[in-house]
C-alpha distance (Angstrom), angle and dihedral (degrees) to the residues before:
residue distance angle dihedral
X1 . . .
X2 3.77 . .
X3 3.77 113.9 .
X4 3.80 123.6 -144.9
X5 3.82 91.4 -94.3
X6 3.79 90.8 60.4
X7 3.80 92.0 45.3
X8 3.80 93.7 48.6
X9 3.79 92.5 47.1
X10 3.80 90.7 49.2
X11 3.80 90.1 51.1
X12 3.80 91.9 47.3
X13 3.81 93.8 46.9
X14 3.81 90.9 47.9
X15 3.80 89.5 48.5
X16 3.79 93.0 51.3
X17 3.79 96.6 41.3
X18 3.80 91.9 50.4
X19 3.78 90.3 66.6
X20 3.81 90.1 68.1
X21 3.80 93.5 -157.8
X22 3.78 122.7 137.3
X23 3.79 121.0 -132.6
X24 3.80 88.6 -152.2
X25 3.80 96.9 69.4
X26 3.78 139.7 50.5
X27 3.81 91.6 -152.4
X28 3.80 89.1 106.5
X29 3.82 127.6 66.7
X30 3.80 89.2 -118.4
X31 3.80 138.2 6.3
X32 3.80 139.7 -179.3
X33 3.79 123.9 -98.3
X34 3.79 109.3 178.5
X35 3.81 107.4 -63.3
X36 3.82 92.3 -12.6
X37 3.78 135.6 89.5
X38 3.80 110.5 -142.6
X39 3.81 118.7 -158.1
X40 3.80 116.7 -157.6
X41 3.79 128.2 -168.6
X42 3.80 117.7 -170.9
X43 3.81 114.2 -163.3
X44 3.80 90.2 -155.6
X45 3.80 93.0 58.3
X46 3.78 90.6 47.3
X47 3.79 90.6 50.6
X48 3.79 92.0 50.8
X49 3.80 89.9 51.2
X50 3.79 90.3 54.8
X51 3.77 94.3 43.2
X52 3.81 115.0 107.8
X53 3.79 119.9 -124.7
X54 3.80 90.6 -113.6
X55 3.79 95.0 58.4
X56 3.79 119.7 82.0
X57 3.78 98.3 -168.6
X58 3.77 138.8 29.4
X59 3.79 129.2 -156.6
X60 3.80 106.7 -134.4
X61 3.81 91.8 -163.0
X62 3.80 90.2 62.8
X63 3.79 90.1 66.9
X64 3.82 91.6 64.2
X65 3.81 93.0 -156.5
X66 3.79 108.0 178.9
X67 3.81 102.8 152.7
X68 3.81 131.8 38.8
X69 3.80 126.8 178.3
X70 3.79 136.0 164.4
X71 3.78 127.8 -132.2
X72 3.79 125.2 -170.7
X73 3.77 147.6 135.1
X74 3.81 88.1 -70.4
X75 3.84 91.3 67.3
X76 3.83 97.7 30.3
X77 3.81 92.4 -101.4
X78 3.78 91.0 -67.3
X79 3.81 112.5 -157.8
X80 3.80 89.4 -139.7
X81 3.80 95.2 40.3
X82 3.78 129.1 -170.3
X83 3.79 107.1 -50.0
X84 3.77 119.0 -129.6
X85 3.80 124.6 -139.1
X86 3.79 120.8 -120.8
X87 3.80 107.6 -119.6
X88 3.77 100.6 174.6
X89 3.78 144.1 -14.1
X90 3.82 92.3 -61.6
X91 3.82 106.7 10.1
X92 3.82 129.3 91.6
X93 3.81 120.1 -176.1
X94 3.80 139.6 -171.9
X95 3.81 126.6 -174.2
X96 3.82 122.1 -158.4
X97 3.80 132.7 168.8
X98 3.80 117.0 -105.7
X99 3.80 86.8 -126.9
X100 3.82 89.3 62.8
X101 3.81 89.7 71.6
X102 3.78 124.4 79.6
X103 3.80 99.2 172.4
X104 3.78 123.5 82.1
X105 3.79 123.9 -102.6
X106 2.97 137.9 -71.0
X107 3.80 86.9 62.6
X108 3.77 118.0 -131.8
X109 3.81 111.7 -138.5
X110 3.80 146.3 132.9
X111 3.77 131.8 -135.2
X112 3.79 119.2 -119.9
X113 3.79 109.6 -153.5
X114 3.80 118.6 -168.7
X115 3.79 87.6 -17.4
X116 3.83 95.8 -50.6
X117 3.81 131.2 98.9
X118 3.78 119.6 -112.7
X119 3.80 106.1 -107.7
X120 3.79 120.5 -151.4
X121 3.79 111.6 -122.9
X122 3.82 120.1 -99.2
X123 3.82 94.3 12.4
X124 3.80 105.8 115.1
X125 3.82 101.3 157.2
X126 3.79 119.4 98.6
X127 3.80 93.1 -127.8
X128 3.80 91.6 54.1
X129 3.79 89.6 54.5
X130 3.80 84.9 80.6
X131 3.82 86.8 83.4
X132 3.81 98.2 53.1
X133 3.79 94.8 140.9
X134 3.79 102.3 20.8
X135 3.81 97.2 92.3
X136 3.79 88.7 43.4
X137 3.82 91.6 52.8
X138 3.79 94.7 46.2
X139 3.81 99.1 40.9
X140 3.80 100.1 38.2
X141 3.78 104.6 28.6
X142 3.84 97.1 28.3
X143 3.81 89.7 -134.0
X144 3.80 116.1 164.7
X145 3.79 103.3 -134.6
X146 3.80 94.2 -177.6
X147 3.80 127.9 96.7
X148 3.80 90.9 165.0
X149 3.79 115.4 107.0
X150 3.80 116.9 -169.3
X151 3.81 109.8 -138.4
X152 3.79 138.0 139.5
X153 3.83 88.4 -128.7
X154 3.80 93.7 56.4
X155 3.78 127.6 128.6
X156 3.82 97.0 -121.7
X157 3.79 138.1 48.0
X158 3.80 122.5 -156.8
X159 3.79 114.0 -158.7
X160 3.78 136.5 177.2
X161 3.79 118.0 -168.8
X162 3.79 120.5 -143.4
X163 3.81 126.5 0.8
X164 3.79 90.1 118.3
X165 3.80 90.7 160.1
X166 3.81 93.9 55.7
X167 3.79 116.7 113.1
X168 3.81 96.4 -153.5
X169 3.80 138.6 10.0
X170 3.81 120.2 -168.2
X171 3.80 127.8 -166.8
X172 3.81 113.7 -140.9
X173 3.78 130.4 173.6
X174 3.76 148.8 123.3
X175 3.81 88.3 -66.9
X176 3.84 91.9 67.8
X177 3.79 102.7 27.9
X178 3.83 90.6 -97.6
X179 3.81 88.5 -70.5
X180 3.80 104.7 -177.7
X181 3.82 98.1 -166.5
X182 3.81 113.6 37.5
X183 3.80 109.6 57.1
X184 3.80 104.4 67.6
X185 3.80 119.6 -176.4
X186 3.80 121.3 -136.2
X187 3.79 122.2 -116.8
X188 3.83 115.4 -117.7
X189 3.80 135.7 -177.4
X190 3.81 93.0 -88.1
X191 3.80 102.9 24.0
X192 3.80 140.2 -52.1
X193 3.80 132.6 -35.8
X194 3.78 143.0 -178.8
X195 3.82 127.7 -174.0
X196 3.77 116.4 -155.3
X197 3.77 146.3 159.8
X198 3.80 120.1 -121.7
X199 3.81 132.9 176.5
X200 3.80 117.2 -122.7
X201 3.77 114.3 -74.3
X202 3.78 147.1 98.4
X203 3.78 113.4 -78.0
X204 3.80 135.6 -175.6
X205 3.78 119.6 -151.5
X206 3.81 147.0 166.1
X207 3.78 138.8 -169.1
X208 3.81 121.8 -120.2
X209 3.80 109.1 -150.5
X210 3.81 110.5 -168.3
X211 3.80 89.2 -30.7
X212 3.82 96.4 -43.6
X213 3.82 116.8 116.5
X214 3.81 118.9 -137.5
X215 3.80 138.1 163.0
X216 3.80 121.6 -118.8
X217 3.84 106.2 -81.9
X218 3.82 90.8 -159.5
X219 3.81 94.3 55.0
X220 3.81 117.1 78.3
X221 3.82 92.4 -170.7
X222 3.81 105.3 95.3
X223 3.78 141.1 149.3
X224 3.80 129.1 -159.9
X225 3.80 113.1 -113.4
X226 3.79 132.6 -150.2
X227 3.82 90.9 -89.8
X228 3.79 94.9 59.8
X229 3.81 93.4 -107.3
X230 3.80 129.2 101.1
X231 3.79 134.1 -97.6
X232 3.80 119.4 -156.0
X233 3.81 116.7 -125.1
X234 3.80 129.0 -135.8
X235 3.82 119.9 -175.2
X236 3.81 120.2 -168.1
X237 3.79 122.2 -174.8
X238 3.81 138.2 -167.7
X239 3.83 131.5 -155.7
X240 3.81 114.9 -95.2
X241 3.81 122.6 -174.6
X242 3.81 119.3 -145.8
X243 3.81 118.5 -161.7
X244 3.78 132.9 -174.1
X245 3.80 121.6 -167.6
X246 3.79 129.3 -174.4
X247 3.81 99.5 50.0
X248 3.83 104.2 83.8
X249 3.81 92.7 144.1
X250 3.81 97.3 50.0
X251 3.80 115.1 121.6
X252 3.82 96.8 -147.9
X253 3.80 134.9 8.7
X254 3.80 121.7 -170.4
X255 3.80 124.9 -163.9
X256 3.78 113.5 -148.0
X257 3.77 136.0 165.2
X258 3.76 150.2 135.2
X259 3.83 90.0 -64.2
X260 3.84 90.9 69.1
X261 3.81 97.3 31.1
X262 3.82 90.0 -102.4
X263 3.80 94.3 -66.1
X264 3.83 107.5 -179.8
X265 3.79 98.3 -155.2
X266 3.79 108.9 33.4
X267 3.83 104.1 85.6
X268 3.81 116.6 45.8
X269 3.78 110.7 -173.7
X270 3.82 123.0 -136.2
X271 3.82 124.5 -126.0
X272 3.82 110.8 -129.8
X273 3.83 119.4 173.6
X274 3.79 91.7 -24.3
X275 3.83 94.6 -47.7
X276 3.79 124.5 105.4
X277 3.80 110.0 -137.2
X278 3.78 143.6 173.5
X279 3.80 133.9 170.6
X280 3.78 123.0 -154.3
X281 3.79 138.3 163.7
X282 3.80 114.9 -104.1
X283 3.81 131.2 -178.4
X284 3.78 119.3 -121.9
X285 3.78 120.1 -81.9
X286 3.78 137.6 53.9
X287 3.81 120.9 -29.6
X288 3.80 129.4 -174.2
X289 3.80 120.3 -148.3
X290 3.80 147.1 166.5
X291 3.80 140.0 -174.9
X292 3.82 123.0 -122.5
X293 3.80 107.3 -151.3
X294 3.82 111.6 -168.8
X295 3.78 89.3 -31.7
X296 3.82 96.4 -43.3
X297 3.82 119.5 113.0
X298 3.81 117.8 -131.4
X299 3.78 135.4 177.2
X300 3.80 116.0 -134.8
X301 3.85 105.0 -79.6
X302 3.82 89.8 -157.5
X303 3.81 94.5 52.9
X304 3.83 117.5 73.3
X305 3.82 92.7 -172.5
X306 3.81 108.1 100.0
X307 3.78 137.4 157.9
X308 3.80 131.4 -155.2
X309 3.80 113.0 -127.7
X310 3.81 91.5 -148.4
X311 3.80 91.7 -106.1
X312 3.78 97.7 80.1
X313 3.82 95.1 -91.2
X314 3.79 123.9 121.3
X315 3.80 122.6 -144.0
X316 3.80 128.5 -170.0
X317 3.81 116.0 -116.8
X318 3.79 130.2 -142.3
X319 3.81 125.4 -177.0
X320 3.78 119.2 -150.4
X321 3.80 120.0 -165.2
């Protein structure tokens, strides 16, 4: 029987391996180095991305790049961003702990260069500005931003009723790097549909009907975006089993965590063969948790991954992906 240590390590390894980024190369916009995520910005790659097809050379000094920062969901799309440190003539770098990130990988973010966002070429509309760095990431760094797999045997169906006169409907969201061209929906008798497979997580998405962006009218779960419009929200979960050994004589054990807003009475664990256990569905990402054993709070003794809440308290950490 796998104990919670094995389960948590499996989840963490799966989480890290799913990023598919090598710590031995700076050819990607970020990579893993132990328990850190390292962001790298190479001025030369940026220059090549801006270079027209007619030009054979580019003068990096002409760009006059003196400040680079990143802004994403992980810092609430800060206008100032997290500033990177210049490590060489062309390289900027930023190191952050994996535990600093709540959103699932691949990370959604934009570069801020000299105080201005990178804008993708030939995308003048304000709604398209959502994808400032997406073309740059895909074309220059060859990073696959999509975790969406179109298949009839998928676990989710996106549907849009009506719009029978539309020529094309595209599905775009955090699951495909807000790609506004690739994920085409299929026309049906009463509208448009797309069947897909997605890993657990919280996703934001929109439909693009003949070039016009719109949220899902059939989905009441929405969030306002940086453009003053709304993104629809899809949350997918997966079963996770929590186990606590070493307290066979306890009268009551409660599981609590960030996933239930630290409710101290909601989840009563069950004692099975001397092990307290409970299985619940959790969305993808990072979750903090603790056990309350007869009124006493405990971190998971089988899980070495812990995080300080800033108030001197330690919480156990589980990654779901």
